[in-house]
N, C-alpha and C positions, 0 to 999 in steps of 0.2 A: 158128365158135370155139370152137363145139359140140368139131368134127371133130380138133381144129387141138389142146386139151384132152388129149383121150383119147391122143392122138399124144404128146403132153408127160409122160403119165402110165404109158402103155405103156413108153415110150422109161428114164425114170427106175425104172422097176421093171426092167425088161431089164440095166440099169449093175449094177445093186443085188445081182441074181444071179448075172452074169460076177461079181465085186469078190469075192461071195460061195465064188466056186467058186475065184478067183483067189488070193486073200488068206488062205480058210480063216475070213475076219473076219463075226461076226455085221452084217447089214445097224443092227440096230440100236443098235450100238457107232461102226458109221462116222457114223451119224447124232448120233447121241448126242458124239463128236468133232465137228465138222461148228456143233454149235450151242453147244457150248461157246467152241470157235475166233472163233464169231459173235461171240459173247456177250464176248469181251475185246478184240473188233473198235470192241465199243461206247464211245465215249466218257464221263465220269464226269461231266460234264455233264449229259447225257441222264440216264447212270439216278438221279441226284439231282434232276431233273424230274421222270422214272417216281416216287420218292418223296414225293415231295410230293407229284403226282396218288393215290397210293395213301393217302396223308395223308390227301386232303382227302374220298377215299370213307370211310373208313373212321366220317369223319366224318359224314357224309350215311349213315352206315350208326347211326348212332349214334343221328342227328335221327328217322330212321324208326321206329328200338324203343322212343325214348320215346313217341313218339305211341302204339305196341302196348301199352308200361304204361299209358301212359292209362289206356286204355283198360281193360284188366285190373285199374288202381284202381277204379275207376269200379265195374266187374261186381263186385269183390270185395266192395265199401262197398255195394251192394244185395242180395245175395246177406246179405251178416252183417245188413242190418235186417232182413229177411227172416225168418233161424231167428231172432234179438230177440224180431220177433211170433209164431213159434213159442210158443218160452218163455213169453211174454209170457201164451199164450191157455190153451198146458195148464197155466199155474201156477191162469187159471181154472174151468179146467175141473177141475183138481184138487180147488180149492174146491168148486166145485159137486158133485160126488161126493161128497165128506164131508158137506156139508149135505147132501145124500137122503138117504147115509145113515141121516146120525144121525135127520133127522125116518120113516123108516122098520122105524127097529128102538126110536121112543118108542112105549113104551105111549096115551099120550094121542092120536097122530097122529089124523087122524080116517079110520074105513076107507075109506072110498067113494074114499077118492080114492087106495087101496092101488096101486092096477091103473094107473090112469096114472102114479101116483109109479115105482112099480116098472120101464116101460115108457120112460119118457124117462130115470132112471138106466143102463140096459142102454143104449141110443142115447151115453149121456155116455159109457161106461167103452167103448164102443166105439169113438165117435170119439179119447177119450181115448188109447186105448193103440195106433190107430193113427200119432195125430200124433206120439207117441214116439217109434214106431219108427221113423216118416220123419226126426223130428227126430235124432236119432243120427247114421241116414248123411248128413244133409245138416251139421250139425256135423263130422262124419269131411270131406267137400267144404269146408267152410270153412278147416279148418285143411290139407289140401292145399292150397285159392288161392293162401290166405294163404301157403304156402310156394314157393308157384311165384312168388309178386309176387316176395316175398323174392330170390328165384337173382335172377330178371332186373333185379333191383336193385343186385343185386351182379358182376353180367355187365357192367352199364352203367355204372358206377361201377370194373370194375377195364376194360372198353375204354379210357376217359375218360381212365384214368390212362396206361392204354399210348399213346394220340396224344398227351397231351402229354408224353411223354419219345423218342416218335419224333419227336415235332417239335424238341426239344432236338437226339436226335440229327442230323435234317436242318440245323438253323444251325451244328451246331460243322463236320460236315460240310463245308458250305460256306463256313466259315470255313479249315478244311485244304484247302482244294480250291483258295481265293484264295490260300491261303498257297504252295501247291504252285507253283502257275501264276507266281508273282510271282518266283520261285526261278528258276522256267524260263528267264522271258521277260525280268526284271531287268537293267537296266545289271551289266555286273561290271567291277569294278576293275582294270583292266593296269597292271603297271611296267612303264614301259620304265628296265630297268639300265645301257643303251649311254652317259647320260649319267655316270655314275659310273666305267666304263669309262673314257671316255676323261681323266675327271679323273686318274685311276690311271697312267694312259700317260701322257699329258702330265707331270705329276709326276715321274714316272719316266724321261723325257725331261730337265727342267731337273736335277736330282736325275746326273744321266751330265754332264751339260753343266760344270753347276761344280765338280765332281771333276775331270774333264780340265782343262779351264782351270787349277785350282791344280797339277795332276802337270807340265801343264806349262811354269811360273810355277818349279818346284824344280826341272826341269831348265833353265831358263833359267841360273838363276842359278848351278848346277853345272857348265856346261862356260862358263860365264865370258861370256853373252849379255846378263849382267843384272844389277847391284850389286845387294848383299844387300840389304836396308830394315833404315835404322837401327831397334834397338829402342829403342823408348820408356818408359820408365818410367814407371811411375804412377804418380800422384802420392799423398802422405803429409796424411792428415789431421790439423787441426790439432793434435787435442790430441798426436798423433805429433810430432811439431814441435816444440813446446812442451818437452815430456819429452825429446825428445834433445838439447835444446839445453838446459837445466838439468842436465842428466849432463856437459853436456861441460864446462859453469863450473866444477861440482865439481872433475873432473877435471883443473883447470886452476888451481887453487888458488894452488900454488907460485908459479907465474908472474906471476900476477898481483900479487904481493908484487915480487918483484923489480924487475918492472918501473916499481913506484912510487921502490922504491930510486936507481931509477940516474935514475930525472927529479930526486930531490933531490940529490944527488950534480954534476950539471951545471947548477945554482943558485950 
């Protein structure tokens, strides 16, 4: 198996060298072009699944860092309590130093106790000085720890916001993908206009036949093979007839009087 793998690797390297000599193109360019072509061959559905997986990885990273931030918070809290205890101890030492110095400077203080009080004051001053220097360092360290903790919280918040934006983007892309798939595979409306064409042809044929029959009737009448059809006058309306009758009676007024005179003579 190892031998076959080595042979395949040697064959690929040899092929890349030959391509470089023939085409004068770098093997990295060929490799990048091949990778780009393969990437375009991946369906959008697969890329969307990969996107959701990467979003899940971001969620896992957030959960993992939440544990780290919780540990940082505990560490900062403990360190802050230690520094607060140092401050309290410094204040107590300062009070002791002030009291011992006042006693040593007082003329009424017992002289026999001066050496012991002097040594104690010296030890207290040394402790106070060292603790004060240490406290200054610890105060700076505490500030750095708080700053790092705040930065961690900011990064977690930013990562969480980016994850939510990516989830919305993935959902929008999924809806877009479904829309494109419906457009590609959905039932298309096919309009068959053959029936319309047949109707137009049939109407044209009927009109041609009617025109031909009408022309034939006219030609039969013209050449005496068919008598002309009597013209039927259209009937007049009632109003027109009454108006015509009234007019006729008015025009025949003299004739009516003459007929009446002839009837009287006969009597």
